[in-house]
Biopython code that builds the backbone (N, CA, C, O; Angstrom):
import numpy as np
from Bio.PDB.StructureBuilder import StructureBuilder

atoms = [
    (1, "MET", "N", (56.013, 125.306, 157.447)),
    (1, "MET", "CA", (56.809, 125.390, 156.384)),
    (1, "MET", "C", (57.434, 126.705, 156.420)),
    (1, "MET", "O", (57.837, 127.284, 155.412)),
    (2, "GLU", "N", (57.511, 127.209, 157.730)),
    (2, "GLU", "CA", (57.934, 128.356, 158.587)),
    (2, "GLU", "C", (59.420, 128.453, 157.640)),
    (2, "GLU", "O", (59.814, 127.349, 157.263)),
    (3, "PRO", "N", (60.201, 129.540, 157.258)),
    (3, "PRO", "CA", (60.040, 130.659, 156.452)),
    (3, "PRO", "C", (59.476, 130.329, 155.104)),
    (3, "PRO", "O", (58.530, 131.115, 155.046)),
    (4, "THR", "N", (59.475, 129.902, 154.400)),
    (4, "THR", "CA", (59.079, 129.684, 153.025)),
    (4, "THR", "C", (57.612, 129.933, 152.929)),
    (4, "THR", "O", (57.219, 130.337, 151.834)),
    (5, "ILE", "N", (56.796, 129.779, 153.805)),
    (5, "ILE", "CA", (55.571, 129.595, 154.016)),
    (5, "ILE", "C", (54.638, 129.859, 155.323)),
    (5, "ILE", "O", (54.156, 128.977, 156.035)),
    (6, "ASN", "N", (54.517, 130.993, 155.452)),
    (6, "ASN", "CA", (54.128, 131.984, 156.522)),
    (6, "ASN", "C", (52.491, 131.544, 156.968)),
    (6, "ASN", "O", (51.814, 131.248, 155.984)),
    (7, "ILE", "N", (51.986, 131.485, 157.894)),
    (7, "ILE", "CA", (50.764, 131.631, 158.311)),
    (7, "ILE", "C", (50.136, 132.583, 158.054)),
    (7, "ILE", "O", (50.338, 133.719, 158.481)),
    (8, "GLY", "N", (49.029, 132.119, 157.089)),
    (8, "GLY", "CA", (47.842, 133.365, 156.505)),
    (8, "GLY", "C", (48.703, 133.635, 155.392)),
    (8, "GLY", "O", (48.482, 134.697, 154.809)),
    (9, "ASP", "N", (49.720, 132.850, 154.928)),
    (9, "ASP", "CA", (50.115, 132.979, 152.941)),
    (9, "ASP", "C", (49.054, 131.933, 153.048)),
    (9, "ASP", "O", (48.762, 131.182, 153.979)),
    (10, "ILE", "N", (48.319, 132.150, 151.292)),
    (10, "ILE", "CA", (47.780, 131.212, 150.753)),
    (10, "ILE", "C", (48.653, 131.120, 149.408)),
    (10, "ILE", "O", (49.298, 131.958, 148.778)),
    (11, "ILE", "N", (48.352, 129.477, 149.199)),
    (11, "ILE", "CA", (49.493, 129.151, 148.735)),
    (11, "ILE", "C", (49.066, 128.543, 146.751)),
    (11, "ILE", "O", (48.315, 127.688, 147.220)),
    (12, "ILE", "N", (48.976, 128.377, 145.640)),
    (12, "ILE", "CA", (48.519, 128.044, 145.250)),
    (12, "ILE", "C", (49.148, 126.196, 144.216)),
    (12, "ILE", "O", (50.300, 125.849, 143.957)),
    (13, "VAL", "N", (48.337, 125.748, 144.027)),
    (13, "VAL", "CA", (48.596, 124.172, 144.226)),
    (13, "VAL", "C", (48.825, 123.632, 142.702)),
    (13, "VAL", "O", (47.706, 123.548, 142.195)),
    (14, "ASP", "N", (49.606, 123.322, 141.977)),
    (14, "ASP", "CA", (48.990, 122.234, 140.725)),
    (14, "ASP", "C", (48.681, 121.543, 140.839)),
    (14, "ASP", "O", (49.193, 120.986, 141.810)),
    (15, "LYS", "N", (47.755, 120.845, 140.245)),
    (15, "LYS", "CA", (47.349, 119.323, 140.959)),
    (15, "LYS", "C", (47.615, 118.122, 139.869)),
    (15, "LYS", "O", (47.439, 116.911, 139.997)),
    (16, "SER", "N", (48.104, 118.890, 138.739)),
    (16, "SER", "CA", (48.783, 118.711, 137.146)),
    (16, "SER", "C", (49.998, 117.070, 137.669)),
    (16, "SER", "O", (49.994, 115.967, 137.121)),
    (17, "TYR", "N", (50.819, 117.505, 138.782)),
    (17, "TYR", "CA", (51.756, 116.847, 139.356)),
    (17, "TYR", "C", (51.080, 115.347, 139.763)),
    (17, "TYR", "O", (51.443, 114.269, 139.293)),
    (18, "SER", "N", (50.277, 115.503, 140.505)),
    (18, "SER", "CA", (49.823, 114.226, 140.864)),
    (18, "SER", "C", (48.833, 113.072, 140.275)),
    (18, "SER", "O", (48.255, 112.112, 140.785)),
    (19, "LYS", "N", (48.921, 113.700, 138.769)),
    (19, "LYS", "CA", (49.530, 112.201, 137.326)),
    (19, "LYS", "C", (50.358, 111.879, 137.327)),
    (19, "LYS", "O", (50.622, 110.714, 137.028)),
    (20, "ASN", "N", (51.483, 113.033, 137.777)),
    (20, "ASN", "CA", (53.195, 112.742, 136.669)),
    (20, "ASN", "C", (53.794, 112.963, 137.429)),
    (20, "ASN", "O", (54.318, 114.076, 137.475)),
    (21, "PRO", "N", (54.014, 112.041, 138.384)),
    (21, "PRO", "CA", (55.130, 112.604, 139.799)),
    (21, "PRO", "C", (56.548, 111.999, 139.447)),
    (21, "PRO", "O", (57.392, 111.761, 140.310)),
    (22, "GLN", "N", (56.736, 111.765, 138.040)),
    (22, "GLN", "CA", (58.154, 110.919, 137.352)),
    (22, "GLN", "C", (58.832, 112.471, 137.130)),
    (22, "GLN", "O", (60.059, 112.499, 137.030)),
    (23, "VAL", "N", (58.110, 113.725, 137.051)),
    (23, "VAL", "CA", (58.805, 115.302, 137.083)),
    (23, "VAL", "C", (59.199, 115.742, 138.087)),
    (23, "VAL", "O", (60.192, 116.469, 138.091)),
    (24, "LEU", "N", (58.508, 115.412, 139.257)),
    (24, "LEU", "CA", (59.180, 115.804, 140.553)),
    (24, "LEU", "C", (60.213, 115.905, 140.935)),
    (24, "LEU", "O", (60.863, 114.926, 140.569)),
    (25, "ASN", "N", (61.056, 116.890, 141.771)),
    (25, "ASN", "CA", (62.510, 116.386, 142.022)),
    (25, "ASN", "C", (62.600, 117.048, 143.403)),
    (25, "ASN", "O", (61.762, 117.679, 144.046)),
    (26, "LYS", "N", (64.084, 116.659, 143.706)),
    (26, "LYS", "CA", (64.542, 116.944, 144.929)),
    (26, "LYS", "C", (63.928, 118.748, 144.957)),
    (26, "LYS", "O", (63.731, 119.225, 143.839)),
    (27, "GLY", "N", (63.731, 119.407, 145.824)),
    (27, "GLY", "CA", (63.823, 121.378, 145.919)),
    (27, "GLY", "C", (61.805, 121.163, 145.965)),
    (27, "GLY", "O", (61.020, 121.748, 146.710)),
    (28, "ASP", "N", (61.567, 120.359, 145.124)),
    (28, "ASP", "CA", (59.894, 120.949, 145.170)),
    (28, "ASP", "C", (59.074, 121.006, 146.305)),
    (28, "ASP", "O", (59.172, 120.098, 147.130)),
    (29, "ILE", "N", (58.251, 121.960, 146.491)),
    (29, "ILE", "CA", (57.583, 121.673, 147.621)),
    (29, "ILE", "C", (55.753, 121.242, 147.159)),
    (29, "ILE", "O", (54.871, 121.895, 146.601)),
    (30, "LEU", "N", (55.812, 119.717, 147.771)),
    (30, "LEU", "CA", (55.026, 118.678, 147.369)),
    (30, "LEU", "C", (53.973, 119.557, 148.712)),
    (30, "LEU", "O", (54.269, 120.328, 149.625)),
    (31, "VAL", "N", (52.045, 118.662, 147.994)),
    (31, "VAL", "CA", (51.289, 118.801, 149.070)),
    (31, "VAL", "C", (51.081, 117.679, 148.832)),
    (31, "VAL", "O", (51.307, 117.140, 147.749)),
    (32, "PHE", "N", (50.400, 116.911, 150.266)),
    (32, "PHE", "CA", (50.712, 115.414, 150.104)),
    (32, "PHE", "C", (49.451, 115.071, 150.710)),
    (32, "PHE", "O", (48.941, 115.930, 151.430)),
    (33, "LYS", "N", (48.724, 113.737, 150.517)),
    (33, "LYS", "CA", (47.874, 114.086, 151.857)),
    (33, "LYS", "C", (48.381, 112.153, 152.447)),
    (33, "LYS", "O", (48.612, 111.095, 151.862)),
    (34, "ILE", "N", (48.324, 112.743, 154.231)),
    (34, "ILE", "CA", (48.684, 111.285, 154.564)),
    (34, "ILE", "C", (47.366, 111.044, 156.209)),
    (34, "ILE", "O", (47.178, 111.689, 157.240)),
    (35, "ASP", "N", (46.791, 109.839, 155.638)),
    (35, "ASP", "CA", (45.640, 109.848, 156.733)),
    (35, "ASP", "C", (44.904, 111.199, 157.762)),
    (35, "ASP", "O", (44.976, 111.650, 158.905)),
    (36, "ASP", "N", (44.200, 111.430, 156.482)),
    (36, "ASP", "CA", (43.386, 112.284, 155.832)),
    (36, "ASP", "C", (43.710, 113.636, 156.207)),
    (36, "ASP", "O", (42.863, 114.383, 156.697)),
    (37, "LYS", "N", (45.215, 114.074, 155.941)),
    (37, "LYS", "CA", (45.567, 115.344, 157.105)),
    (37, "LYS", "C", (46.490, 115.556, 156.140)),
    (37, "LYS", "O", (47.284, 114.687, 155.779)),
    (38, "TYR", "N", (46.407, 117.444, 155.378)),
    (38, "TYR", "CA", (47.114, 117.789, 154.384)),
    (38, "TYR", "C", (48.757, 118.468, 155.078)),
    (38, "TYR", "O", (48.929, 119.000, 156.175)),
    (39, "TYR", "N", (49.763, 118.206, 153.995)),
    (39, "TYR", "CA", (50.952, 118.674, 154.059)),
    (39, "TYR", "C", (51.769, 119.476, 153.626)),
    (39, "TYR", "O", (50.581, 119.502, 153.946)),
    (40, "THR", "N", (52.309, 119.980, 153.348)),
    (40, "THR", "CA", (53.221, 120.831, 152.610)),
    (40, "THR", "C", (54.430, 121.442, 153.092)),
    (40, "THR", "O", (54.702, 122.464, 153.721)),
    (41, "HIS", "N", (55.403, 119.972, 152.328)),
    (41, "HIS", "CA", (56.902, 119.849, 152.564)),
    (41, "HIS", "C", (57.695, 119.901, 151.006)),
    (41, "HIS", "O", (57.233, 119.839, 149.867)),
    (42, "ARG", "N", (59.207, 120.055, 151.561)),
    (42, "ARG", "CA", (59.583, 119.967, 150.348)),
    (42, "ARG", "C", (60.241, 118.430, 150.243)),
    (42, "ARG", "O", (60.421, 117.625, 151.156)),
    (43, "ILE", "N", (60.564, 118.291, 148.697)),
    (43, "ILE", "CA", (61.052, 116.695, 148.618)),
    (43, "ILE", "C", (62.797, 117.345, 148.622)),
    (43, "ILE", "O", (63.328, 118.198, 147.911)),
    (44, "ILE", "N", (63.496, 116.245, 150.099)),
    (44, "ILE", "CA", (64.162, 116.472, 150.146)),
    (44, "ILE", "C", (65.617, 115.219, 149.441)),
    (44, "ILE", "O", (66.835, 115.222, 149.258)),
    (45, "ASP", "N", (64.502, 114.373, 149.283)),
    (45, "ASP", "CA", (65.393, 113.175, 148.342)),
    (45, "ASP", "C", (64.110, 112.324, 147.567)),
    (45, "ASP", "O", (62.945, 112.518, 147.913)),
    (46, "VAL", "N", (64.499, 111.296, 146.407)),
    (46, "VAL", "CA", (64.001, 110.636, 145.665)),
    (46, "VAL", "C", (64.228, 109.459, 145.912)),
    (46, "VAL", "O", (65.387, 109.188, 146.228)),
    (47, "LEU", "N", (63.063, 108.182, 145.850)),
    (47, "LEU", "CA", (64.115, 107.416, 145.642)),
    (47, "LEU", "C", (62.847, 106.568, 144.217)),
    (47, "LEU", "O", (61.664, 106.774, 143.947)),
    (48, "TYR", "N", (63.721, 105.784, 143.743)),
    (48, "TYR", "CA", (63.001, 104.778, 143.033)),
    (48, "TYR", "C", (62.568, 103.400, 143.805)),
    (48, "TYR", "O", (63.334, 102.678, 144.444)),
    (49, "VAL", "N", (60.952, 103.169, 143.570)),
    (49, "VAL", "CA", (61.138, 101.830, 143.531)),
    (49, "VAL", "C", (60.023, 101.129, 142.670)),
    (49, "VAL", "O", (58.954, 101.631, 142.322)),
    (50, "ASP", "N", (60.562, 99.680, 142.361)),
    (50, "ASP", "CA", (60.034, 99.366, 141.037)),
    (50, "ASP", "C", (59.807, 100.557, 140.042)),
    (50, "ASP", "O", (58.631, 100.862, 139.844)),
    (51, "GLY", "N", (60.733, 101.233, 139.422)),
    (51, "GLY", "CA", (60.441, 102.317, 138.716)),
    (51, "GLY", "C", (59.956, 103.650, 138.956)),
    (51, "GLY", "O", (60.258, 104.723, 138.433)),
    (52, "GLU", "N", (58.924, 103.266, 140.098)),
    (52, "GLU", "CA", (58.059, 104.751, 140.482)),
    (52, "GLU", "C", (59.114, 105.444, 141.648)),
    (52, "GLU", "O", (59.786, 104.952, 142.554)),
    (53, "LYS", "N", (58.879, 107.043, 141.079)),
    (53, "LYS", "CA", (59.642, 108.101, 142.028)),
    (53, "LYS", "C", (58.855, 107.736, 143.789)),
    (53, "LYS", "O", (57.648, 107.880, 143.983)),
    (54, "GLN", "N", (59.377, 107.487, 144.371)),
    (54, "GLN", "CA", (58.821, 107.946, 145.270)),
    (54, "GLN", "C", (59.776, 109.343, 146.682)),
    (54, "GLN", "O", (61.007, 109.341, 146.668)),
    (55, "PHE", "N", (59.108, 110.239, 147.601)),
    (55, "PHE", "CA", (59.839, 111.182, 147.613)),
    (55, "PHE", "C", (60.058, 110.958, 149.600)),
    (55, "PHE", "O", (59.306, 110.277, 150.297)),
    (56, "ILE", "N", (61.147, 111.663, 150.047)),
    (56, "ILE", "CA", (61.353, 112.147, 151.355)),
    (56, "ILE", "C", (60.853, 112.972, 151.253)),
    (56, "ILE", "O", (60.775, 113.520, 150.153)),
    (57, "THR", "N", (60.217, 113.507, 152.445)),
    (57, "THR", "CA", (60.205, 114.943, 152.677)),
    (57, "THR", "C", (60.337, 115.527, 153.871)),
    (57, "THR", "O", (60.355, 114.862, 154.906)),
    (58, "GLN", "N", (60.450, 116.904, 153.850)),
    (58, "GLN", "CA", (60.284, 117.478, 155.267)),
    (58, "GLN", "C", (60.115, 118.828, 155.451)),
    (58, "GLN", "O", (60.600, 119.424, 154.489)),
    (59, "GLY", "N", (59.615, 119.612, 156.308)),
    (59, "GLY", "CA", (59.294, 121.359, 156.328)),
    (59, "GLY", "C", (60.398, 121.687, 156.452)),
    (59, "GLY", "O", (61.279, 120.921, 156.840)),
    (60, "ASP", "N", (60.640, 123.321, 156.038)),
    (60, "ASP", "CA", (61.690, 124.391, 155.962)),
    (60, "ASP", "C", (61.909, 124.705, 157.658)),
    (60, "ASP", "O", (63.012, 125.210, 157.869)),
    (61, "ARG", "N", (61.085, 124.505, 158.879)),
    (61, "ARG", "CA", (61.619, 125.240, 159.875)),
    (61, "ARG", "C", (62.684, 124.731, 160.295)),
    (61, "ARG", "O", (63.007, 123.546, 160.214)),
    (62, "GLU", "N", (63.319, 125.662, 160.796)),
    (62, "GLU", "CA", (64.498, 125.031, 160.979)),
    (62, "GLU", "C", (64.478, 124.277, 162.472)),
    (62, "GLU", "O", (63.960, 124.683, 163.512)),
    (63, "GLY", "N", (65.179, 123.104, 162.238)),
    (63, "GLY", "CA", (65.254, 122.047, 163.081)),
    (63, "GLY", "C", (64.068, 121.182, 162.796)),
    (63, "GLY", "O", (63.547, 120.724, 163.812)),
    (64, "GLN", "N", (63.524, 120.853, 161.680)),
    (64, "GLN", "CA", (62.430, 120.120, 161.840)),
    (64, "GLN", "C", (62.813, 118.764, 161.167)),
    (64, "GLN", "O", (63.258, 118.848, 160.022)),
    (65, "ALA", "N", (62.710, 117.664, 161.666)),
    (65, "ALA", "CA", (63.093, 116.617, 161.376)),
    (65, "ALA", "C", (62.430, 115.684, 159.822)),
    (65, "ALA", "O", (61.272, 115.595, 159.415)),
    (66, "VAL", "N", (63.047, 115.407, 159.553)),
    (66, "VAL", "CA", (62.894, 114.264, 158.453)),
    (66, "VAL", "C", (61.424, 113.603, 158.839)),
    (66, "VAL", "O", (61.199, 112.897, 159.823)),
    (67, "ASP", "N", (60.395, 114.045, 157.726)),
    (67, "ASP", "CA", (59.271, 112.955, 157.931)),
    (67, "ASP", "C", (59.326, 111.879, 158.301)),
    (67, "ASP", "O", (60.402, 111.367, 157.990)),
    (68, "ASN", "N", (58.543, 111.102, 158.948)),
    (68, "ASN", "CA", (59.412, 109.670, 159.135)),
    (68, "ASN", "C", (57.652, 108.771, 157.935)),
    (68, "ASN", "O", (57.027, 107.750, 158.221)),
    (69, "TRP", "N", (57.471, 109.567, 156.909)),
    (69, "TRP", "CA", (56.984, 108.071, 155.921)),
    (69, "TRP", "C", (57.564, 108.605, 154.339)),
    (69, "TRP", "O", (58.388, 109.472, 154.050)),
    (70, "ILE", "N", (56.951, 107.912, 153.697)),
    (70, "ILE", "CA", (57.350, 108.340, 152.534)),
    (70, "ILE", "C", (56.673, 108.357, 151.047)),
    (70, "ILE", "O", (56.520, 107.348, 150.359)),
    (71, "VAL", "N", (56.322, 109.583, 150.703)),
    (71, "VAL", "CA", (54.915, 109.738, 149.873)),
    (71, "VAL", "C", (55.262, 109.327, 148.806)),
    (71, "VAL", "O", (56.377, 109.649, 148.395)),
    (72, "THR", "N", (54.366, 108.439, 147.981)),
    (72, "THR", "CA", (53.941, 107.713, 147.065)),
    (72, "THR", "C", (52.768, 108.674, 145.854)),
    (72, "THR", "O", (51.956, 109.598, 145.899)),
    (73, "LYS", "N", (53.043, 108.231, 145.394)),
    (73, "LYS", "CA", (52.167, 108.586, 143.845)),
    (73, "LYS", "C", (50.565, 109.020, 144.442)),
    (73, "LYS", "O", (50.157, 110.146, 144.158)),
    (74, "ASN", "N", (49.649, 108.058, 145.302)),
    (74, "ASN", "CA", (48.988, 108.020, 145.693)),
    (74, "ASN", "C", (48.472, 108.946, 146.376)),
    (74, "ASN", "O", (47.331, 109.406, 146.348)),
    (75, "GLU", "N", (49.756, 109.323, 147.276)),
    (75, "GLU", "CA", (49.147, 110.314, 148.433)),
    (75, "GLU", "C", (49.478, 111.772, 147.720)),
    (75, "GLU", "O", (49.090, 112.750, 148.359)),
    (76, "ILE", "N", (50.050, 111.984, 146.656)),
    (76, "ILE", "CA", (50.201, 113.564, 146.470)),
    (76, "ILE", "C", (49.223, 113.760, 145.739)),
    (76, "ILE", "O", (48.677, 112.903, 145.044)),
    (77, "VAL", "N", (48.741, 115.569, 145.888)),
    (77, "VAL", "CA", (47.758, 116.219, 145.602)),
    (77, "VAL", "C", (48.276, 117.462, 144.606)),
    (77, "VAL", "O", (47.571, 118.219, 143.938)),
    (78, "GLY", "N", (49.582, 117.433, 144.708)),
    (78, "GLY", "CA", (50.035, 118.929, 144.071)),
    (78, "GLY", "C", (51.604, 118.961, 144.320)),
    (78, "GLY", "O", (52.365, 118.299, 145.026)),
    (79, "VAL", "N", (51.745, 119.931, 143.509)),
    (79, "VAL", "CA", (52.927, 120.834, 143.791)),
    (79, "VAL", "C", (52.845, 122.660, 143.835)),
    (79, "VAL", "O", (52.600, 123.426, 142.903)),
    (80, "THR", "N", (53.101, 122.919, 145.044)),
    (80, "THR", "CA", (52.942, 124.442, 144.754)),
    (80, "THR", "C", (53.975, 125.579, 144.310)),
    (80, "THR", "O", (55.110, 125.876, 144.682)),
    (81, "THR", "N", (53.002, 126.136, 143.257)),
    (81, "THR", "CA", (53.571, 126.928, 142.530)),
    (81, "THR", "C", (53.540, 128.534, 142.876)),
    (81, "THR", "O", (54.328, 129.129, 142.141)),
    (82, "THR", "N", (52.973, 129.247, 143.627)),
    (82, "THR", "CA", (52.539, 130.299, 143.922)),
    (82, "THR", "C", (52.547, 130.418, 145.246)),
    (82, "THR", "O", (52.000, 129.463, 145.797)),
    (83, "ARG", "N", (53.112, 131.524, 146.219)),
    (83, "ARG", "CA", (52.961, 131.731, 147.519)),
    (83, "ARG", "C", (51.974, 133.674, 147.599)),
    (83, "ARG", "O", (52.359, 134.748, 147.135)),
    (84, "LEU", "N", (51.002, 133.414, 148.190)),
    (84, "LEU", "CA", (49.811, 134.765, 147.796)),
    (84, "LEU", "C", (50.458, 135.568, 150.095)),
    (84, "LEU", "O", (49.971, 135.453, 151.220)),
    (85, "ARG", "N", (51.636, 136.214, 149.519)),
    (85, "ARG", "CA", (51.765, 136.647, 151.367)),
    (85, "ARG", "C", (50.589, 137.109, 151.872)),
    (85, "ARG", "O", (50.107, 137.973, 151.140)),
    (86, "TYR", "N", (49.922, 136.860, 152.869)),
    (86, "TYR", "CA", (49.771, 137.445, 154.199)),
    (86, "TYR", "C", (48.185, 137.330, 153.640)),
    (86, "TYR", "O", (47.324, 137.814, 154.375)),
    (87, "ILE", "N", (47.759, 136.711, 152.373)),
    (87, "ILE", "CA", (46.000, 137.123, 152.426)),
    (87, "ILE", "C", (45.376, 136.541, 152.804)),
    (87, "ILE", "O", (44.219, 136.923, 152.628)),
    (88, "GLY", "N", (45.534, 135.168, 153.619)),
    (88, "GLY", "CA", (45.088, 134.487, 154.513)),
    (88, "GLY", "C", (44.580, 134.857, 155.854)),
    (88, "GLY", "O", (43.599, 134.428, 156.460)),
    (89, "LEU", "N", (45.646, 135.933, 156.255)),
    (89, "LEU", "CA", (45.275, 136.709, 157.492)),
    (89, "LEU", "C", (44.196, 136.883, 158.141)),
    (89, "LEU", "O", (44.132, 136.473, 159.300)),
    (90, "PRO", "N", (43.060, 137.556, 157.513)),
    (90, "PRO", "CA", (41.672, 138.140, 158.129)),
    (90, "PRO", "C", (40.965, 136.693, 158.355)),
    (90, "PRO", "O", (40.530, 136.398, 159.468)),
    (91, "SER", "N", (40.874, 135.842, 157.295)),
    (91, "SER", "CA", (40.332, 134.531, 157.651)),
    (91, "SER", "C", (40.699, 134.441, 159.139)),
    (91, "SER", "O", (39.906, 134.386, 160.079)),
    (92, "ILE", "N", (42.023, 134.436, 159.186)),
    (92, "ILE", "CA", (42.245, 133.334, 160.307)),
    (92, "ILE", "C", (42.033, 134.609, 162.153)),
    (92, "ILE", "O", (41.985, 134.337, 163.353)),
    (93, "TRP", "N", (41.983, 135.693, 161.489)),
    (93, "TRP", "CA", (41.280, 136.502, 162.207)),
    (93, "TRP", "C", (40.050, 136.651, 162.839)),
    (93, "TRP", "O", (39.912, 137.154, 163.954)),
    (94, "ILE", "N", (39.163, 136.222, 162.146)),
    (94, "ILE", "CA", (37.825, 136.194, 162.189)),
    (94, "ILE", "C", (37.423, 134.607, 162.636)),
    (94, "ILE", "O", (36.496, 134.389, 163.415)),
    (95, "ARG", "N", (38.273, 133.495, 162.018)),
    (95, "ARG", "CA", (38.317, 132.586, 163.275)),
    (95, "ARG", "C", (38.518, 132.579, 164.479)),
    (95, "ARG", "O", (38.015, 132.007, 165.446)),
    (96, "ASP", "N", (39.123, 133.112, 164.354)),
    (96, "ASP", "CA", (40.089, 133.414, 166.316)),
    (96, "ASP", "C", (38.984, 134.152, 166.357)),
    (96, "ASP", "O", (38.113, 133.284, 166.403)),
    (97, "LEU", "N", (38.232, 135.579, 166.377)),
    (97, "LEU", "CA", (37.014, 135.300, 166.789)),
    (97, "LEU", "C", (36.037, 135.036, 167.383)),
    (97, "LEU", "O", (35.480, 135.228, 168.464)),
    (98, "ALA", "N", (35.923, 134.534, 166.426)),
    (98, "ALA", "CA", (35.059, 133.604, 166.714)),
    (98, "ALA", "C", (34.614, 132.165, 167.531)),
    (98, "ALA", "O", (33.598, 131.500, 167.732)),
    (99, "LYS", "N", (36.373, 132.139, 167.931)),
    (99, "LYS", "CA", (36.470, 131.060, 168.351)),
    (99, "LYS", "C", (36.423, 131.792, 170.588)),
    (99, "LYS", "O", (36.303, 131.201, 171.661)),
    (100, "GLY", "N", (36.571, 133.049, 170.243)),
    (100, "GLY", "CA", (36.933, 133.955, 171.464)),
    (100, "GLY", "C", (38.550, 134.071, 172.244)),
    (100, "GLY", "O", (38.942, 134.106, 173.410)),
    (101, "LYS", "N", (39.169, 134.103, 170.946)),
    (101, "LYS", "CA", (40.647, 134.051, 171.370)),
    (101, "LYS", "C", (40.973, 135.331, 171.223)),
    (101, "LYS", "O", (42.117, 135.709, 171.474)),
]
sb = StructureBuilder()
sb.init_structure("model")
sb.init_model(0)
sb.init_chain("A")
sb.init_seg("    ")
for serial, (resi, resn, name, xyz) in enumerate(atoms, 1):
    if name == "N":
        sb.init_residue(resn, " ", resi, " ")
    sb.init_atom(name, np.array(xyz, "f"), 0.0, 1.0, " ", f" {name:<3s}", serial, name[0])
structure = sb.get_structure()
């Protein structure tokens, strides 16, 4: 999600959106889980399937391709509400030291 969210940033996620995805809109930064992997990508388009909103997402990095899946209600974890810049860098440095990098 760089440059919007950088390595070492910590995000605050509002999980209440997972219960009511109907309020989500194009431009929201969505946190979702597909195949046991978490993603934080922006909603770039909204589809309506049987009255339910579904979402097409994409990362913000320049040249990033549109995701090859459609996010449904069951995959939504929440929406990013706050970004704390660089707060997570010390944990990354410690992890890298432990790995011998």
